[in-house]
Backbone as a chain_set.jsonl record, in Angstrom:
{"seq": "XXXXXXXXXXXXXXXXXXXXXXXXXXXXXXXXXXXXXXXXXXXXXXXXXXXXXXXXXXXXXXXXXXXXXXXXXXXXXXXXXXXXXXXX", "coords": {"N": [[0.842, -1.175, 0.0], [0.685, 2.126, -0.949], [1.6, 4.981, 0.744], [0.66, 8.278, 1.067], [3.018, 10.649, 1.659], [2.45, 13.098, 2.765], [0.371, 12.521, 4.38], [1.354, 11.328, 6.635], [1.119, 12.312, 9.205], [-1.23, 11.314, 10.114], [-0.816, 8.771, 10.974], [0.272, 6.245, 13.317], [2.903, 7.109, 15.404], [4.449, 6.004, 17.363], [7.089, 3.854, 17.979], [8.504, 4.439, 15.707], [11.63, 5.625, 14.347], [13.21, 8.674, 15.193], [14.579, 11.99, 14.762], [15.543, 15.027, 16.182], [15.551, 17.949, 14.441], [15.277, 20.695, 14.504], [14.65, 23.033, 17.119], [13.011, 25.05, 19.585], [14.243, 24.976, 22.006], [17.479, 24.847, 22.124], [19.146, 22.839, 23.16], [17.854, 20.498, 22.627], [18.209, 19.857, 20.003], [19.344, 17.446, 17.744], [18.753, 15.24, 19.288], [17.994, 11.865, 19.155], [16.309, 8.771, 18.444], [14.0, 6.17, 19.34], [10.525, 6.724, 19.06], [8.593, 6.468, 21.854], [6.358, 7.155, 23.253], [3.394, 9.169, 23.17], [1.593, 12.099, 23.693], [-1.075, 14.499, 23.908], [0.311, 16.918, 23.591], [3.025, 16.307, 23.611], [5.93, 14.302, 22.68], [7.745, 11.317, 23.417], [11.063, 10.382, 23.262], [13.291, 7.686, 23.083], [16.55, 6.561, 23.694], [18.642, 4.04, 24.145], [19.159, 3.854, 27.567], [18.232, 6.321, 28.113], [15.6, 8.743, 28.176], [13.606, 11.23, 26.666], [11.282, 13.777, 26.933], [9.524, 15.757, 24.711], [8.159, 18.876, 23.677], [5.715, 19.058, 21.234], [5.025, 21.381, 19.773], [7.36, 22.799, 19.741], [9.304, 21.684, 18.133], [10.979, 20.369, 15.174], [11.051, 17.415, 13.439], [12.821, 14.64, 11.96], [11.538, 11.718, 10.682], [11.802, 8.248, 10.36], [10.141, 6.417, 8.049], [8.694, 3.75, 6.531], [11.164, 3.077, 5.162], [11.896, 5.574, 4.322], [12.831, 8.964, 4.955], [11.093, 11.413, 6.607], [10.367, 14.79, 7.044], [8.889, 16.504, 9.683], [6.942, 19.092, 10.939], [6.481, 19.707, 14.246], [4.215, 21.08, 15.1], [2.191, 20.245, 13.446], [1.557, 17.85, 14.515], [0.184, 18.316, 16.781], [-2.291, 17.665, 19.228], [-4.293, 14.803, 20.127], [-3.293, 11.509, 19.118], [-5.399, 9.879, 18.078], [-7.203, 11.801, 17.295], [-5.943, 13.067, 15.191], [-6.241, 11.333, 13.087], [-8.706, 11.848, 12.083], [-8.437, 14.139, 10.609], [-8.777, 15.716, 7.5]], "CA": [[0.0, 0.0, 0.0], [1.454, 3.359, -1.029], [1.107, 5.99, 1.677], [1.013, 9.647, 0.733], [3.865, 11.126, 2.745], [1.792, 14.236, 3.405], [-0.61, 11.992, 5.328], [2.032, 10.611, 7.714], [0.673, 12.792, 10.516], [-2.415, 10.545, 10.511], [-0.408, 7.441, 11.376], [0.882, 6.018, 14.629], [4.328, 7.423, 15.394], [5.142, 5.201, 18.362], [7.87, 2.777, 17.381], [9.316, 4.955, 14.617], [12.857, 6.323, 14.714], [13.093, 10.107, 14.947], [15.703, 12.851, 15.13], [15.165, 16.437, 16.283], [16.322, 18.751, 13.496], [15.214, 22.079, 14.977], [13.904, 23.149, 18.367], [13.121, 26.322, 20.302], [15.243, 24.682, 23.028], [18.644, 24.409, 21.336], [19.747, 21.628, 23.705], [17.125, 19.334, 22.115], [18.616, 19.583, 18.619], [20.213, 16.277, 17.631], [18.225, 14.088, 20.026], [17.447, 10.855, 18.248], [15.972, 7.485, 19.03], [12.688, 5.636, 18.996], [9.383, 7.352, 19.727], [7.996, 5.433, 22.713], [5.097, 7.615, 23.841], [2.881, 10.401, 22.581], [0.418, 12.675, 24.329], [-1.665, 15.596, 23.136], [1.264, 17.993, 23.281], [4.422, 15.877, 23.698], [6.379, 12.966, 22.291], [8.892, 10.866, 24.192], [12.05, 9.659, 22.461], [14.18, 6.873, 23.914], [17.766, 5.999, 23.098], [19.294, 3.303, 25.224], [18.509, 4.028, 28.861], [17.78, 7.712, 28.243], [14.326, 9.128, 27.604], [13.437, 12.683, 26.642], [9.946, 14.214, 26.526], [9.654, 16.997, 23.942], [6.913, 19.525, 23.289], [5.535, 19.0, 19.785], [4.987, 22.719, 19.19], [8.686, 23.411, 19.764], [10.308, 20.902, 17.403], [10.848, 19.803, 13.83], [11.728, 16.121, 13.511], [12.892, 13.711, 10.837], [11.015, 10.418, 11.107], [12.013, 7.188, 9.381], [8.836, 5.814, 7.796], [8.743, 2.916, 5.319], [12.477, 3.209, 4.532], [12.09, 6.944, 3.881], [12.903, 9.943, 6.041], [10.1, 12.466, 6.397], [10.517, 15.91, 7.982], [7.578, 16.897, 10.187], [6.856, 20.182, 11.899], [5.745, 19.198, 15.394], [2.924, 21.751, 15.217], [1.214, 19.44, 12.709], [1.256, 16.677, 15.328], [-0.536, 18.734, 17.984], [-3.538, 16.941, 19.428], [-4.167, 13.376, 20.416], [-3.12, 10.718, 17.887], [-6.677, 9.417, 17.506], [-7.869, 12.95, 16.686], [-5.262, 13.379, 13.931], [-6.746, 10.423, 12.059], [-9.931, 12.446, 11.548], [-8.09, 15.283, 9.764], [-8.903, 15.42, 6.069]], "C": [[0.892, 1.245, 0.0], [0.81, 4.408, -0.128], [1.594, 7.346, 1.211], [1.805, 10.219, 1.9], [3.285, 12.35, 3.438], [0.799, 13.771, 4.468], [0.038, 11.279, 6.513], [1.546, 11.064, 9.085], [-0.559, 12.046, 11.003], [-2.059, 9.178, 11.081], [0.219, 7.415, 12.757], [2.384, 6.266, 14.533], [5.117, 6.568, 16.376], [5.811, 4.015, 17.677], [8.757, 3.239, 16.238], [10.574, 5.636, 15.151], [12.727, 7.786, 14.313], [14.366, 10.831, 15.371], [15.214, 14.292, 15.124], [16.115, 17.258, 15.414], [16.381, 20.21, 13.937], [14.34, 22.112, 16.226], [14.066, 24.55, 18.938], [14.138, 26.186, 21.431], [16.451, 24.062, 22.315], [19.29, 23.133, 21.864], [19.033, 20.365, 23.224], [17.54, 18.954, 20.693], [19.597, 18.416, 18.613], [19.742, 15.074, 18.417], [17.629, 13.12, 19.022], [17.221, 9.558, 18.977], [14.591, 7.067, 18.575], [11.606, 6.387, 19.756], [8.678, 6.269, 20.529], [6.683, 5.857, 23.346], [4.706, 8.919, 23.163], [1.651, 10.832, 23.353], [-0.098, 13.784, 23.42], [-0.62, 16.624, 22.71], [2.734, 17.585, 23.341], [4.657, 14.551, 22.985], [7.559, 12.613, 23.176], [9.774, 10.022, 23.286], [13.003, 8.948, 23.405], [15.366, 6.423, 23.084], [18.534, 5.344, 24.227], [18.503, 3.449, 26.501], [17.913, 5.428, 29.031], [16.441, 7.924, 27.544], [14.199, 10.643, 27.688], [12.033, 13.003, 26.138], [10.083, 15.602, 25.905], [8.277, 17.561, 23.605], [6.815, 19.571, 21.772], [5.619, 20.374, 19.137], [6.361, 23.361, 19.07], [9.7, 22.738, 18.851], [9.944, 20.653, 15.943], [11.662, 18.52, 13.86], [11.788, 15.451, 12.143], [12.466, 12.357, 11.374], [11.269, 9.418, 9.992], [10.707, 6.405, 9.244], [8.891, 5.053, 6.473], [10.008, 3.142, 4.504], [12.74, 4.598, 3.96], [12.174, 7.842, 5.108], [11.98, 11.101, 5.678], [10.302, 13.536, 7.458], [9.122, 16.4, 8.366], [7.724, 18.053, 11.165], [5.967, 19.691, 13.034], [4.39, 19.849, 15.583], [1.829, 20.98, 14.5], [0.782, 18.216, 13.504], [0.447, 17.026, 16.576], [-1.899, 18.055, 18.042], [-3.265, 15.478, 19.697], [-4.059, 12.592, 19.113], [-4.445, 10.298, 17.262], [-7.453, 10.556, 16.861], [-7.238, 13.318, 15.342], [-5.778, 12.52, 12.799], [-7.963, 11.04, 11.379], [-9.663, 13.625, 10.636], [-8.179, 14.89, 8.299], [-7.895, 16.181, 5.271]], "O": [[1.758, 1.389, 0.863], [-0.385, 4.683, -0.235], [2.787, 7.547, 0.986], [1.3, 10.265, 3.022], [3.607, 12.607, 4.598], [0.428, 14.542, 5.354], [-0.671, 10.68, 7.322], [1.56, 10.279, 10.033], [-0.905, 12.132, 12.181], [-2.929, 8.495, 11.621], [0.639, 8.443, 13.288], [3.058, 5.696, 13.675], [6.331, 6.424, 16.232], [5.191, 3.28, 16.908], [9.668, 2.517, 15.833], [10.583, 6.159, 16.265], [12.207, 8.108, 13.244], [15.123, 10.354, 16.217], [14.552, 14.729, 14.182], [17.328, 17.259, 15.629], [17.4, 20.878, 13.768], [13.411, 21.318, 16.369], [15.122, 25.168, 18.798], [14.818, 27.151, 21.779], [16.43, 22.885, 21.953], [19.922, 22.408, 21.096], [19.558, 19.265, 23.396], [17.25, 17.849, 20.235], [20.561, 18.399, 19.379], [20.278, 13.98, 18.236], [16.854, 13.509, 18.147], [17.855, 9.275, 19.995], [14.078, 7.543, 17.562], [11.748, 6.655, 20.949], [8.218, 5.273, 19.97], [5.968, 5.03, 23.911], [5.547, 9.663, 22.657], [0.769, 10.02, 23.635], [0.389, 13.973, 22.305], [-0.669, 17.139, 21.593], [3.609, 18.427, 23.142], [3.728, 13.787, 22.723], [8.287, 13.492, 23.635], [9.314, 9.085, 22.634], [13.465, 9.518, 24.393], [15.227, 5.971, 21.947], [19.013, 6.01, 25.145], [17.299, 3.194, 26.519], [17.178, 5.683, 29.985], [16.18, 7.369, 26.476], [14.631, 11.261, 28.661], [11.636, 12.563, 25.059], [10.678, 16.504, 26.495], [7.348, 16.817, 23.289], [7.722, 20.063, 21.101], [6.216, 20.522, 18.071], [6.515, 24.364, 18.373], [10.85, 23.173, 18.793], [8.782, 20.717, 15.542], [12.826, 18.528, 14.26], [10.928, 15.663, 11.288], [12.972, 11.9, 12.399], [10.992, 9.693, 8.825], [10.23, 5.805, 10.207], [9.11, 5.649, 5.418], [9.94, 3.373, 3.296], [13.691, 4.788, 3.202], [11.647, 7.51, 6.17], [12.073, 11.683, 4.597], [10.398, 13.222, 8.644], [8.286, 16.676, 7.506], [8.527, 17.999, 12.097], [4.823, 19.3, 12.803], [3.495, 19.24, 16.169], [0.665, 21.047, 14.893], [-0.246, 17.611, 13.201], [0.067, 16.139, 17.341], [-2.571, 17.896, 17.023], [-2.151, 14.987, 19.517], [-4.668, 12.969, 18.112], [-4.597, 10.356, 16.042], [-8.274, 10.319, 15.975], [-7.923, 13.824, 14.453], [-5.752, 12.95, 11.646], [-8.214, 10.769, 10.204], [-10.575, 14.078, 9.944], [-7.697, 13.825, 7.913], [-7.854, 16.056, 4.047]]}, "num_chains": 1, "name": "protein.A"}
């Protein structure tokens, strides 16, 4: 099944690999690992024993999805995952 990359925000992000490309908090730039949790306004990335919770509105991330890397503005991810599915 071919997925329109513009529609990636409708899919489950937990389990995908991500890297912070830009952030209002400069110390978050470069954080990478697996997305292990998502709330209405945050995502949690884990690498090894370390976990970092990031505010979606403050970041731009690259996400590895179906062997491709997709850049996502965290503002597009705002809201609960189940609510994003309803976006047309």
